[in-house]
C-alpha positions in Angstrom: 12.7 -2.3 14.0 10.7 -5.6 14.4 11.9 -6.1 17.9 11.1 -2.5 19.0 7.7 -2.9 17.5 6.9 -6.0 19.4 8.2 -4.7 22.5 6.2 -1.5 22.3 2.8 -3.4 21.6 3.4 -5.1 25.0 1.3 -8.0 23.6 -1.1 -9.8 26.0 -1.9 -13.4 25.6 -5.6 -12.6 25.7 -5.1 -9.3 23.7 -6.8 -8.4 20.4 -4.4 -6.7 17.9 -4.6 -5.0 14.4 -1.9 -5.2 12.0 -3.2 -2.5 9.7 -0.6 -2.9 7.1 -0.4 -6.5 6.8 1.9 -7.1 3.8 4.0 -10.3 3.9 3.2 -10.8 7.5 6.6 -9.8 8.8 5.4 -8.3 11.7 2.2 -10.2 12.3 4.1 -13.6 12.2 5.6 -12.3 15.6 2.3 -10.9 16.8 -0.2 -13.7 16.0 1.6 -16.4 18.3 1.5 -14.2 21.3 -2.2 -13.0 21.3 -5.6 -14.6 21.1 -6.7 -12.6 18.0 -5.1 -10.8 15.3 -6.9 -8.7 12.7 -4.8 -8.3 9.6 -5.6 -5.6 7.2 -4.1 -4.7 3.8 -5.4 -3.1 0.7 -3.2 -5.6 -1.4 -5.2 -8.8 -2.2 -1.8 -10.4 -3.0 -0.3 -9.5 0.3 -3.6 -11.0 2.1 -3.1 -14.3 0.2 0.4 -14.4 0.9 -0.3 -13.7 4.7 -2.9 -16.4 5.0 -0.4 -19.0 4.2 2.2 -17.6 6.4 -0.5 -17.4 9.5 -2.6 -20.3 8.8 -2.0 -21.9 12.4 -3.0 -18.7 14.3 -6.5 -17.0 15.0 -6.2 -14.2 12.3 -9.0 -12.4 10.6 -8.0 -11.1 7.1 -9.4 -8.0 6.0 -8.9 -6.6 2.3 -9.4 -3.0 2.9 -7.6 0.2 4.0 -6.5 0.8 7.5 -8.3 4.2 7.2 -11.5 2.3 7.6 -10.5 0.9 10.9 -13.6 2.0 12.8 -15.8 0.5 10.0 -13.9 -2.6 10.1 -13.9 -3.3 13.8 -17.7 -2.5 13.8 -18.3 -5.0 11.0 -16.3 -7.5 12.9 -18.3 -6.9 16.1 -15.0 -5.8 17.9 -15.5 -3.3 20.8 -11.8 -2.7 21.7 -8.5 -3.7 21.0 -5.1 -3.8 22.7 -2.9 -2.5 20.0 -2.3 -1.6 16.5 0.6 -1.7 14.2 1.0 0.4 11.1 3.9 -0.3 9.0 3.6 2.7 6.4 5.0 2.9 2.9 5.2 0.6 0.0 6.3 -2.8 0.6 9.5 -4.4 -0.9 7.3 -7.0 -2.6 5.4 -4.2 -4.5 8.7 -2.5 -5.4 10.4 -5.9 -6.2 7.3 -7.0 -8.5 7.9 -5.4 -11.9 4.4 -5.9 -13.1 3.0 -3.7 -10.3 4.9 -0.7 -11.7 6.1 0.9 -8.5 9.9 0.8 -9.4 11.8 2.6 -12.0 14.2 -0.2 -11.9 12.0 -2.1 -14.4 10.4 -0.9 -17.5 6.8 -2.1 -16.6 3.4 -0.9 -17.3 2.4 2.2 -15.4 0.2 0.7 -12.6 1.2 1.6 -8.9 -2.1 0.5 -7.4 -1.8 -0.5 -3.8 -4.7 -2.9 -4.5 -4.7 -4.6 -7.8 -8.5 -4.4 -8.0 -8.7 -0.6 -7.5 -10.2 0.6 -10.8 -7.6 3.7 -11.2 -4.1 3.0 -12.2 -1.1 5.4 -12.5 -1.7 4.8 -16.3 -5.2 6.4 -16.0 -4.0 9.4 -13.9 -0.9 10.3 -15.9 -2.9 10.1 -19.2 -6.3 11.4 -18.1 -5.8 13.9 -15.1 -5.8 17.7 -16.1 -2.8 19.9 -15.4 -4.0 21.2 -12.0 -4.9 17.6 -10.8 -1.5 16.4 -11.9 0.1 19.5 -10.2 -1.6 18.9 -7.0 -0.6 15.2 -6.9 3.2 15.9 -7.5 3.4 19.0 -5.3 1.3 18.1 -2.4 1.8 14.5 -2.3 5.2 14.1 -4.0 6.7 17.3 -2.6 8.2 17.7 -6.1 9.8 21.1 -6.7 9.8 20.8 -10.4 6.0 20.2 -10.6 5.1 22.6 -13.3 8.0 21.6 -15.9 7.2 17.8 -15.2 3.6 18.2 -15.8 4.1 20.3 -18.9 6.3 17.4 -20.4 3.6 14.9 -19.5 0.8 16.9 -21.1 3.1 17.4 -24.2 4.1 13.9 -24.4 0.5 12.4 -24.0 -0.7 14.6 -26.9 1.6 12.5 -29.0 0.6 8.9 -27.5 -0.3 7.7 -24.1 2.5 7.3 -21.6 2.6 3.7 -20.9 5.5 2.4 -18.8 7.6 3.5 -15.8 10.7 4.1 -18.1 8.6 6.5 -20.3 7.5 8.4 -17.1 10.9 8.4 -15.6 12.4 9.9 -18.8 9.8 12.8 -18.9 10.6 13.4 -15.1 14.4 13.6 -15.8 
């Protein structure tokens, strides 16, 4: 999809573009050399730091934030208009492949799952402190899980014995 994204952006040499999900700068490394300014946004400070090295030769403004705040970000950067935006939605392969991030059930890791390691609330906090209705809403609405109630019942039962601490513990409950 890289070629299709770059083609669809129709990048202008004097244009200003936003990569709202910067990640490892895969797409941005093809956008930045073609435009006059790129604004790279990512919630994950690790991704920002990786991208800074990869894009050090280009005019890139790095913003550690959520692309949902794009209007405020543009206002803060005194940017009136842009020529294009790229959003590559989802969890990055880096996040999935880094066990300590806790996004994957391939590794037994602490429950974390934060897009931004500086966010105060982790999956551990949610799984171990949220009430039944809150957990059901998360699993049903966001996870589209059809077995929401039995899963939440198991989580609540287990955490009465001890906190659920790892991805494998949570995965076992879901099974």
